[in-house]
N, C-alpha and C positions, 0 to 999 in steps of 0.2 A: 472348440476352444474354450467356450465358456464353462464346460464341465471341469476343467482344471481349476478355474476359480471357485466353483462350487465345492469341489473336493478340498481345496485348501482351506476355505473357510470352515467347512465341516471338521477338518482335522485341528485346526486351530480351536474351535469350540470344544472338540473332545478333550484336547490337552488342558484347557482351562478347567473343564468340568473334573477331569481326573485330578488336577492339582487341588482343587478346593475339596473334593472327596477325600483325598489323602490328608489334608490338614484337619478336616473334620474328625476322620478316624483317629488321628493322634491325639486330639483334644479328648475324644470319646474314652480313650484308654485311661484318662484321669478318673474316671468312674470307678476303676478298681483300685485306685489308691486308698491308703488308710488314713483314717482321721485321728487326730490328737489335738490337745489343747496348747495353745501358745499365747505369749503376751508381746504386744508392741513394745519395742524398747526405744525406738526412734521414729520421729516423724517430722519430716521437713516438708515445706510446701514450695513447689516450683510451678512455673507456668508451662502449660502444654497448649500452645495456641493461645486462646484468650481465656483459658480456664485454669484454675488452680488444681494441682494434682499432687497427692501426697507421695513423697519418697520415703519409704518406711524401711524398718528393720525389726524383725521379730524373732524371738526364741522360743524353741520347742524342744521336747524331749522324746526320744525313741530308744527304747531299751536302755534307759538311764543315761544316754549319752545326749547332751545339749547340743543343739544345732542353731544356726542362724539363717534366716531366710530373708528375702527382700521383694518377692514377687507377689503382687496381687493376683495376676492371672498368669496362666501358662503361655497363652499366645497373645502377646502385646501388639502384634501387627494388626489383629482383626478386633481388637476391643478398643473402641473409640472413646477417648475420655469425655467426649461431649455427649455420649448416651445417657439416658436417664439411669439405666441399670449401672453402669460403671461409676456415676456419681453417687448413687445409693451405696455401692461397695466402699467407695472412698469415704463417705461420711460415715459408714459403720466402723471403718478403721480408725478414723480421727476420734470418734466417740470412745471407742475401746482404749486408745491411747490417753485421751484426757481423763477417763474415769478409771484407769487401770484395770480394764476388764480383759477376761481371756476370750479368745476367738478360736474358732475351729481352724486347723491347719491340716492341709492334705498332703501327704508325703508319699513318695515312691518306695516300696517296700525293699526293693533291691538296692536303691540308691536313696537313703533317708536324707541326704543332704539336699535333694530335689524337692521343693515344697511350694505350694501355693496357697492363697487364702480362698480362691474361688475357682471352682472346676466347671462352671457352667459354659456349654458350648455357645459361643457368641451367635445371636440371632441373625447377625449380618451374613455369617457364613451360610447358614441355612437358606436365606433369601437369595444369595448369589447363586447357590446350587439350583435352586428352584427356576431362578431366572434363565441361567444358561441351559438347563433341561429344557425349558420352554422354546428357546431360540433354536435348539437342536431339533426339536420336534417340528417347529415352524418350517426350518430349513428343509427337512426331509419331506414335509407336506408339499411345500412349493416345489422341490426339485423333482419329485416324482410324478 
């Protein structure tokens, strides 16, 4: 009877592991996106939890067509505004807006309207994948 719970727990861990690997692979595809220059055209500050976070708009050109974007990151669900990295990117964006500097914009070649300012894989996702892989390995060692 206990083997049913062991199997259910293992299946749950595998499903979570596959989900986060899928999320990571989607973000990893951004490394193939092309880079262009863009300018921040609007920057408003709003509260995310107890931190200020910029709500932005930026313009960029692809093949002489101007596009407008608003995303700092592709995956906002796994980028914590409280992380040092996210705050560093937010500061960089605010500085570019204040000083009218250009920033790198990464866009999808097939759909240039899809763009982000940062395409880094969140460290949180890598840590979760490592943690879940460890739980799976531990479960297999204990169960066998």
